[in-house]
N, C-alpha and C positions, 0 to 999 in steps of 0.2 A: 925745382921750386915746387913746394906743396901748397895747395890752395883748398880751403874749406868751402864746400858747396852744399847748398840746401836745395833739393829738387822738389818741384811740384808737378807730378805727372798728371796726365789727362786734362791739360789746360786747353783752352780754345785754340791757342797758337803758341808756337815755341819762341822763346826769347829770353833775354836777361832782364831781371827786374830789380837791379841794384843790390845793395848790401843789407843784410839783416843779421844783427848780432855777430858781426865780424865775418859772416859767411856770404858768399855770392849766391843770390837767389836766382834760380833758373827754372823757368816754366817750360814744360815739355808736353807736346801734343800726344806722345806715345804713352801707352799704358805700361805699367811695370810688369810685363809678362815676357818670359823667355829672354830677358836681357835687352828688350827693345828700347826701353827708356835709357839704359846705360849706353847703348850704341848711339842713340840720338844725342845724348849729352856730349859724348866724345866728338861726334861729327860737328855739332853746333859750335863747340869751343874751338876745334881745329879750323873751321871756316872763319870764325871771327878773328882768330889770331894769325891766320894765313900760314899755318904750319901743318905738316902731315899728321894724320891721325895716329900714326905709330909713335909719335912723340908724347902722347897723352895716355896715362894709365890710371886706373882707379886703384888707389893704395888700400883704402879701407871703406867700408860701408856699401859694398856692392849690392846688398839687399836692403839697404836703408835709405831714407830720404836725405839723411846727413852723410855726406861723402867727403873723403879727402882724395884729391887727384894730384898727380905729379905731372908737371909739364916740363919737358926738357928744352933747353936752349933759350929760355926767356926768364927774366926776373919778375918778381911779384908786382912791382910798380908798373912795369910795362904791360903786363897781362891785365891788371885791373884797369889801367887807362883805356884799353881797348874793349874790355868787357862791360864796364859800368857806364 
């Protein structure tokens, strides 16, 4: 299952901030330096969904605020119910 994500790095604290324009808005405390924000994004989603980090990959937008992530083993409705 692919999910559109909009990332806001350097936030005061990490967390999910609902949907915006069809994409999940995620605030991250990490700065987008050396992949730290991407690592935090994957860890945050994995913890919320209670799945291993290896089941989450960034398909596109690795260096952008708009990303598409692929989550294995869960459908879109289940994921959004836990993340929003």
